[in-house]
Every structure is written in C-alpha cells, then in structure tokens.
C-alpha positions, 0 to 999 in steps of 0.5 A: 235857774237860767242866768244869762251872763252875756256882757259880764266879765268872767271875774264878775260871773264867778263873783256872782256865783260865789254870792249865790253859793253863800246865799244857798249855804245860809238857807241850808240846814244840813251842816255838811252841805252848808260847809260844801257850799261855803267851800265852793263859794271860796273857790269861786272867789279865788277864781274871780280874783285870778281872772281879775288879775289877768284882765287885759289892760292891767299889767302882769305882776312881775315874775322871774325872767326866762332863764337862758340856757348856759352856752355849752363850753366844749371840753378841752382837747386832750393833747397826747402826753409829751414824751419824756426826754431821754437823758443825754448819752454820756460820751464814751470813755477816753480810750486807754493808750498803752505805754510803750 
C-alpha cells in the first residue's frame, strides 16, 4: 500500500496512520495482534499530538527558564594569625641600698 503524504502536515500523517492501525485491528482475529495494532495506534496518536503542539505559529508551552550558573565567590583569603602580644616586661626591682 503506497500512500503519498506530500502536502499533509506531519501531525495529520501520524493521525491517519493511527486510524489505519485501528481499522486493521478491527479486522484482526488474533487477540495479541489486535492488541499490538491498538497500542501502535495509541503511539501514533501521541506522536501526532506532540507534533501538533510544536507546529510553527503556535506558542510554546511555558517551561522553566534556563538556570544561570551561580557566580563563583572566591574563597576568603586566609590571613596569617596575628602574633600573641608578649606581656609587658616588669620593671626591674628597685636596687636595695645599703644603710651606712
């Protein structure tokens, strides 16, 4: 079976494939083959729906805006520890004077 789809939009092609698969499933006597054809028809409908949503001229559904990478904050500069101040030296004791 040759079908020419020259001027049909892609979504319509997939919808027609789904219709043909459902008709084939109705003629099929084998239950497994019938179920397979019906599953394929559902898949074709899903593809047609996806293509329909992406047709030019239609607005895209709102999505999440792209995430901008966080600016890298440089790590803080580790300063050398400040020296512990030494205690003030005590003044030397007053010299003892000898009594005369």
